[in-house]
C-alpha positions, -999 to 999 in steps of 0.1 A, spaced: -297 -567 -141 -322 -538 -143 -304 -504 -142 -324 -473 -133 -314 -437 -128 -330 -416 -100 -326 -380 -90 -334 -372 -54 -338 -338 -38 -317 -340 -6 -319 -314 22 -294 -308 49 -262 -306 28 -241 -276 38 -206 -280 23 -184 -301 0 -178 -325 29 -215 -334 27 -210 -343 -10 -181 -366 -2 -199 -382 27 -230 -390 7 -210 -404 -22 -189 -425 0 -218 -440 20 -241 -446 -10 -213 -462 -30 -209 -488 -3 -245 -500 -8 -250 -532 -28 -265 -524 -62 -253 -488 -64 -234 -482 -96 -227 -445 -95 -235 -415 -73 -233 -378 -83 -240 -350 -59 -249 -314 -70 -246 -294 -38 -258 -261 -53 -290 -277 -65 -295 -300 -35 -297 -330 -59 -283 -365 -58 -282 -385 -90 -280 -423 -85 -276 -452 -110 -286 -484 -93 -297 -520 -99 -334 -523 -90 -329 -561 -82 -304 -553 -54 -316 -520 -39 -345 -495 -41 -353 -459 -34 -366 -465 2 -333 -482 11 -314 -453 -4 -336 -427 15 -331 -447 47 -293 -445 42 -295 -408 37 -317 -404 68 -291 -423 88 -265 -398 77 -287 -370 90 -301 -358 56 -337 -359 45 -356 -359 13 -387 -340 25 -386 -302 27 -394 -288 62 -413 -256 53 -425 -250 89 -389 -248 101 -380 -223 73 -409 -201 83 -398 -201 119 -362 -194 108 -373 -164 88 -392 -150 118 -361 -155 140 -338 -138 115 -362 -107 112 -365 -105 150 -328 -107 154 -322 -79 129 -347 -57 147 -330 -65 180 -295 -57 167 -308 -25 152 -322 -14 186 -287 -16 201 -263 4 180 -233 -17 192 -249 -50 179 -243 -77 205 -227 -53 229 -225 -74 261 -192 -59 270 -211 -39 296 -213 -72 315 -180 -89 307 -147 -76 294 -143 -104 268 -180 -106 258 -172 -107 221 -151 -138 227 -179 -153 246 -201 -148 215 -175 -167 195 -175 -194 222 -212 -197 218 -209 -199 180 -184 -227 184 -208 -246 207 -237 -244 182 -216 -252 151 -200 -282 169 -233 -299 161 -223 -295 124 -188 -307 134 -202 -339 149 -221 -346 117 -191 -341 95 -162 -354 117 -181 -376 142 -168 -408 127 -133 -395 126 -135 -384 162 -149 -417 174 -122 -436 156 -96 -416 175 -114 -416 208 -119 -453 214 -95 -466 241 -85 -502 246 -75 -494 281 -105 -488 303 -89 -496 336 -95 -460 347 -117 -431 336 -87 -410 327 -72 -437 304 -106 -442 288 -109 -405 281 -73 -399 272 -77 -404 234 -107 -380 232 -88 -355 253 -58 -357 231 -79 -354 199 -97 -323 212 -65 -308 225 -50 -312 190 -80 -294 175 -78 -265 199 -41 -260 194 -45 -263 156 -73 -238 155 -54 -213 177 -22 -216 157 -41 -211 124 -58 -181 139 -24 -166 148 -11 -173 113 -41 -160 95 -44 -130 118 -7 -122 111 -14 -124 74 -43 -99 79 -19 -75 96 4 -76 66 -22 -71 39 -44 -46 58 -29 -16 40 -58 7 49 -89 11 70 -110 8 39 -94 -26 31 -98 -38 67 -134 -27 68 -141 -44 34 -125 -76 47 -148 -76 78 -179 -69 56 -168 -98 34 -165 -120 65 -200 -110 75 -214 -118 41 -196 -152 41 -210 -160 76 -245 -151 63 -241 -173 33 -228 -202 54 -256 -197 79 -283 -199 52 -267 -231 39 -266 -248 73 -301 -236 81 -314 -253 50 -321 -223 28 -312 -226 -9 -306 -190 -16 -268 -191 -17 -259 -227 -27 -239 -215 -57 -217 -192 -36 -197 -218 -17 -161 -206 -13 -131 -228 -10 -96 -219 3 -63 -235 -5 -53 -239 32 -84 -261 38 -77 -285 9 -57 -309 30 -71 -343 37 -69 -362 69 -43 -389 70 -59 -420 86 -25 -435 94 -16 -407 118 5 -414 148 -22 -408 173 -54 -388 182 -34 -357 190 -19 -356 154 -53 -363 139 -67 -334 160 -40 -311 147 -48 -321 111 -85 -315 118 -78 -278 115 -71 -282 78 -103 -300 67 -127 -283 43 -152 -272 69 -176 -243 63 -178 -230 98 -140 -233 102 -134 -213 70 -158 -187 83 -138 -183 115 -105 -182 95 -119 -152 75 -129 -135 108 -94 -141 122 -80 -126 90 -101 -95 94 -87 -89 129 -54 -80 114 -36 -93 145 -18 -125 154 -30 -122 190 -66 -113 183 -69 -139 155 -54 -166 178 -77 -157 207 -107 -155 185 -100 -190 171 -92 -203 206 -126 -191 219 -143 -207 189 -124 -240 194 -131 -242 231 -168 -237 223 -167 -269 201 -150 -290 228 -180 -298 252 -202 -315 225 -173 -331 206 -159 -345 239 -192 -360 249 -202 -370 214 -204 -407 222 -229 -402 250 -249 -374 232 -255 -395 200 -271 -421 221 -295 -396 236 -304 -373 208 -326 -384 179 -318 -378 143 -346 -353 140 -335 -333 171 -299 -332 159 -311 -320 125 -331 -292 141 -302 -282 162 -280 -280 131 -306 -256 116 -306 -235 147 -268 -232 146 -271 -219 110 -296 -192 121 -271 -182 149 -243 -179 122 -266 -156 102 -271 -134 132 -233 -133 138 -228 -124 101 -252 -95 105 -232 -83 135 -198 -87 116 -211 -69 86 -224 -40 107 -190 -38 125 -173 -37 91 -195 -7 81 -186 10 114 -149 5 106 -156 22 72 -171 51 91 -208 42 84 -226 37 117 -257 22 101 -286 11 123 -313 -12 108 -338 3 131 -330 38 118 -336 27 83 -369 9 91 -383 38 111 -367 65 88 -352 82 118 -318 96 126 -294 70 140 -286 92 170 -323 94 178 -328 57 181 -312 53 215 -305 76 243 -271 90 234 -255 117 255 -240 147 237 -218 176 245 -199 204 227 -164 216 226 -150 243 249 -131 269 229 -102 286 247 -71 304 233 -79 293 197 -82 257 205 -114 237 211 -112 208 236 -135 178 237 -135 150 263 -149 116 262 -145 86 285 -137 50 274 -151 23 297 -169 -10 295 -200 7 281 -182 22 252 -173 59 245 -192 86 263 -206 110 254 -216 94 221 -220 126 202 -197 156 205 -200 189 186 -170 210 173 -166 240 151 -151 240 117 -116 254 110 -106 255 147 -79 230 159 -94 203 181 -77 187 212 -96 154 217 -90 140 252 -100 103 257 -100 94 294 -92 57 296 -114 48 327 -117 11 320 -97 -2 290 -110 -35 277 -100 -59 249 -127 -41 227 -122 -4 234 -84 -5 236 -80 10 201 -101 38 185 -104 41 148 -114 73 129 -117 62 92 -122 97 77 -91 111 95 -70 80 89 -64 76 127 -58 44 146 -50 52 182 -41 26 209 -57 37 242 -41 33 276 -54 39 311 -56 76 319 -54 105 294 -50 99 256 -49 128 232 -56 132 195 -53 165 177 -68 175 143 -84 204 125 -118 199 109 -120 216 76 -157 211 67 -190 205 84 -204 171 87 -199 139 108 -167 123 118 -176 87 128 -153 66 149 -154 32 165 -134 6 184 -111 -17 164 -140 -43 163 -166 -19 151 -188 -27 181 -185 6 200 -192 37 180 -195 75 183 -195 106 163 -179 141 162 -202 166 145 -187 196 129 -208 228 127 -202 263 113 -207 282 145 -206 264 178 -216 295 198 -250 296 183 -255 258 184 -278 244 211 -270 207 218 -304 201 233 -321 213 201 -327 181 182 -340 199 151 -304 210 145 -291 175 146 -276 161 115 -278 124 106 -249 102 116 -246 86 81 -239 118 62 -229 109 27 -207 139 23 -184 128 51 -185 91 48 -151 73 53 -146 62 17 -152 97 2 -129 114 27 -101 88 22 -103 92 -16 -105 129 -16 -75 147 -31 -81 180 -14 -93 195 18 -76 169 40 -73 178 76 -40 180 94 -38 152 119 -16 147 149 -17 124 180 -1 130 213 33 116 204 35 116 166 26 139 137 3 122 112 6 131 76 -29 130 61 -15 127 26 -3 92 33 
């Protein structure tokens, strides 16, 4: 017996499930004495008997698992260009991936697309489990042959949805403030970016893998059927699934968390359901490239989620504005108007529809009570709640007229957004509205005015405005 120790650099590992998969597969090889995997360093340490196996055999086993020992620099360069281009694209549109102008549930469609792309990762991690539950002994009809696979995927969809409802409910309990809710969404965005970099093959954040107690369950191979195993699939330690659980938590709603997870789960169904046929068509290299592409998509989604979190905090930051050193409001064509003052009250009116809130910029005068009328022209799943962080307002919108009342005590910007942070707008407070010309861009202040950002206003102990909505008086001291 001739024992040798070898350390291999293995690319393509994205989560702890990859570690276990490599250890399990290599340990079954004849001549392998021990296997240790260091995910953060992308290293695999192997003690083996050179008389029974060799490095080419070990590398071949890793290749069959979908991992590789040669770095793909070209793909990384392409990935960097895609990420930069995506950032510039998102910055050009202040609402991120705002396709709500074309479909009411556009944001859920984005989650569906995310599910479809990350299902490539799911196939790699859970393909064997899925195949073991999808093989039918009764092939007398197409339905009976497909029944196990249908039950398995139905169990997954139900499990994901229920978990989304539970985690979303938990989010509604612990979301004590807008700042906390915004911070949670920013954290979700950062976690998505980290997960995306790991899946795409970048080594920047290998040491920042996050584990959650609810995903520490293991799959029971002696389950009573494909449906039960599909239910248990929702508890496996899967990076993309944990990412979606964080997003569901950030919604702060059982309904929204459940629907978000449902959309994601449905996106994973097509590829998982046809996995048997797909694996026979796709090559290992093509599957590997598609996994990397799904990671880049997750990075883009993380950027969108982070930007939405900043919007919920009252910071409507546009990457394009930063890169070009221009005012956020000047980046896109945003309509503006100013309040009408009558009998000591200034009235502003905006419209809520599929495109967002219009006009996007409204000017009011300091120290005069404001009556803010929001006409619900087309209420969607995105614009149905308006959030004003600096005023502590969360207002559910209905069809027709919705009214919010407050008194601005200082000049600056009052940023607001929908509950998702996708649709944004700003109320700008000036000293004297009568001398202010809306068409004069030189008098425009920047949207992201530090003096009136959400965190500072919420933490201020003095100068808080008196807030009311149409039905209830809001105490700004709470």
